[in-house]
N, C-alpha and C positions, 0 to 999 in steps of 0.2 A: 247412778250418775246420769245427769242430763247430757245428751249428745247434740252437738251442733256441727253442721257441715260448713266449712269455711270455703266459700266460692268466690269471695271478693271482699271489698271493704265497704261498709255502709254505716250509717248512723241512725239511731233511734232517739227521738226527743224524750225527755223524762215524762212528759204528759202522755205521749203515745204509749210508752212502756207501762205506765200506771194503768191506762185503760185496758191494755192487753192482759195484764195480770188480773184485773177485776173480771174481765170477760171469761178468762180461763177458770177462775174460781166459781163464777156463776154456773158455767157448764158442768164443772165437777159436782157442785151441789145438786144440780138437777139429776145427774147420774146416780149420786149416792142416795138421794131421796126415793129413787125408784126401786131400791133393794127391799127384800122381804126378810125380816128376822135375821139380819146378817150377824156373823161372827167377825170380830175385829182382832187381828193379830199384829203386833208391832215388835220390831227388833232393830237395834242400832249397833253399828260397828264401833270399835274403839274400846274404851274403858269397861263397857258393860258386856263384852263379847269375847271372853277367853277362848282361844282356839277357833275363833269364828263360828262356834257351835250354834249360837242364836241366829245369826244372819244366814248361816247355811240351812238351818231348819226352815226359816221363812222363805229362802230361795227355793227350797224343795216344794213348798206350798205354792209358790208362784208358778213353777213349772207344771205342777199337778193340776192346778185350777184353771189353766189357760187364761191367766189374768191379763187385764188390759189396764195400762196406766191412764189415769184420769186427771191427775194433777201433780205438780211438783212445787214444793216451797221454793221461793226465790233464794238461790245460793248466796247472793251478795249480802243478804240480811243476816245470815247465820254462820257463815264459814270464813275462817282465816285461810286464804289460799296459799299462804306460806307454810301452813300446817297440813291442810288437805289440798294438795296441788292438783290443778286440772291436768289431765293426761292427753297426749296426742296419739292418735291411732291412724294407721294407713292401711285400711283393708284392701282387698283386691281391686284393681282399677286405679289405685294411687290417690284417691280423694282424701284430703286431709280432714280428719275428724277430731274435734276437741271434746273431751268428756269432762264435764264439770261435776264436782261433788254436789249431791242434792238429796233431799228427802222426798221420796216418791210415794204416791197413793195409788194403789191398784185395786181393782175389783175383779172377782172371779167366782167360780162355783165349785164346791166340793160336795160330792154325794147329794146333789140336789139342793144344797144350802148355799146362799150367797155369802161371800167372804170379802172383807175389806183388809187388805194387806199393806202395811206401812213400813218402809225400810229406808235407811240412810245412815250416814255417819253421825255420831254424836256431835251436836253443834258446838262451835267454839264461842259464839257470841249470842247475846240477847236470849237467854234461855227462857225468860218469862214470856216473851213474845212468841217464841217457838212453841212452847207448850200451849199458849192460848190459840195459836193457829191450828194445832192438831186437835185440840178439844172442839174447835169449831167444825172441823172435818167430821169428827165422830158424832157431834150433835146432828149434823145433816144426815148421817147414815143411820142413826138410832140403833146401834148394835145391842143385841140381847146379852152379849158377854164380850169383855175386852180382855185379851190375853197379852201380857207383856213378857217377852222372852229375854233371858239374860244368861250369862255364863261367867263363873268366877274361878279363880285359882284356889285350890284347896289341897290339904294333906290327905288324900285318899289314893288307894291303889288302883292302877289302871286295869287290873285283873278282876276287879269286882264291879258289880252293876253301878253305873254312874248315879250318885245321889242327885235327886232333883227336889228342891224345896218348893212348896206350893203355898203361897200366902195370900191373904186377903184381909182388908180392913172391915169387910162386911161380915158382921157376926152371924147373921142368919145364913149367909152363903157358906161361911166356914163350917157351921154345924151341919148343914145339909150335905156338903161334899167332903167333909172330913179334912178341912184345910187348917193351916196354922195362921195365927195372927202375926203380923210383922213385929219383929223384936230388934231388928238391926239398928245400931247407933254408930255414926261415923260419917265419913265423906260419902257423898252419893253421886250418882250419875243421872243422866236424863231419864233413864228407865224408872228410877226411884221417884223422881219428880212427877213423871206422868202417872205413876200409880196413885200418888196422893191426889192429884188434880182430877183424874178420872173418877176416883171414888167420890170426891167432893161434888163432881158434876152429876152424880147419881147413877153412874154405870156400874154394873156388876163386874168388878175388876179383879183379876187374878194374876199374880206374878209367878213365873216359873223360872227358877235359877238352877242350871246344871253346874255341878262341881267338877271342874276339870283338874286332873292331877297336875300339879305345878311343874313336875319334872318332864312332862310330855305335853306341854301346852302349845307347841308350834302348830299352827293351823295347816291343814284341816284336822278336825277331831270328830270323825264320823260316829264314834261311840256316844259322845255327848249329844250330837245332833239327833241321833236315833232315839236317845232317851227323852229329849224334849218332845219329839214327835209322838212318842208313846204316851206321854202325859197329856198332850193335847187330845189324843184319842180318848183317854180315860175321862176327861172332863166334858167332852162334847158328843161322844158316841159317834163321831165321824170314823170312817174307815180310810186310813191313809196308806196308799200304795207306796211301799218303801223303795220300789224299783231296785236299783243295783246297790243301795245303801248297805244291806247286810253283807254283800261281798266286799265292799269297801272297808267295813268293820273288820272282817276276817283278814284282809290284806294288811290293814293297820296293825292288828294284833300281832301278826307274824313279824312285821318290821320292827315293832317295839320290842318284842321278845328277843329278837336277834341282837339288838343294840344292848339290852340289859344283860344278856348272857355274856357279853364281852366285857362287862364292868362289874367285878365281884362286889365292890363297895356299893354300887347302886342296887345290885340284886339283893344285898342284905337289907338296904333301906326299904325296898319294896316289900320284902318279907315282913318287916316290922309294921309297915302300914297295913298289910293284909291281916296280921294278928290283931292290931288295934281295931280295924273295921269289923272283923268277925266278932270280937268281944263286945263291941258296942251294939251288936244285933240290930243293924240299921233296917228301917222299914223295907228297903229294897230287897232284903233277903227273907222276908216273912212270907207266910202262906198266903196272905191276902195279896201281896205283890205278885206272887207266882200265879195265883188265880186270875188276876187282872191281865197278866201277860198272855195267859191261855185264852182268855176271852177276846183279846185283840187278835190273836192268831185265828180264832174261829170266825171273827167278823171279816177278816181279810179273805178267808176261804168262802165266805158267803153262807156259813152254817148257822149264823145268828141273825 
């Protein structure tokens, strides 16, 4: 969200505001063009973000990379403020701060690699213009890979590894990395639209979707967040320090277990999901997945 300090009343003419936006965009493009072989990661809150798993994963990367915000899309163009209302904050000292919903572009560094991180609420208005603006940002940065993060509600057990689908419309990339081709049909969100437009713009684009159990979808969902970060590691060979996330997963597991133990009907439902998931022999339970997890563990220790 964009933050403004309200210290008095003032007016800005439309012409002055227009020049300010153009100046900010020009400065952002100069910063983005200075990057070397960057990785771009995008996530959007709302319909695309069950359990806030996707935006929490991107927030983890923001913290880890020491990212700096270089540009924000103009909120007035893309958000209905009766749906995404601005928030008033009063930090210490009593200064009144208004936080506006916005899509922010950040740049940082992970393991010596430049990263472009884009995060914001899914827009309410002018989706085509919104996508065009973000494609312009990406063209300035020239990323070697674009990762789009999402999370959806699904019928899977919270006691099993979180399934993460990995799809790309690029056949060569799919064959090289063992990815699936997109097959979804139905209503789509801004993440799906960006996947199509990024591919059409010539970027190597991969969508990662974590399946969040629908009966425990209240955010946060550290299990799904950790699963998304693990798949980013697999695709990029980055080593992502998980910090206190594993402990948050353990605490989340304990809390959910206590709630389910108090509800025999829900416990029976979870047992049926476990049986179905085990019978399906999901890729998350295969030897290849276990080996990939062990490789991530060794990279974090510095043994690889």
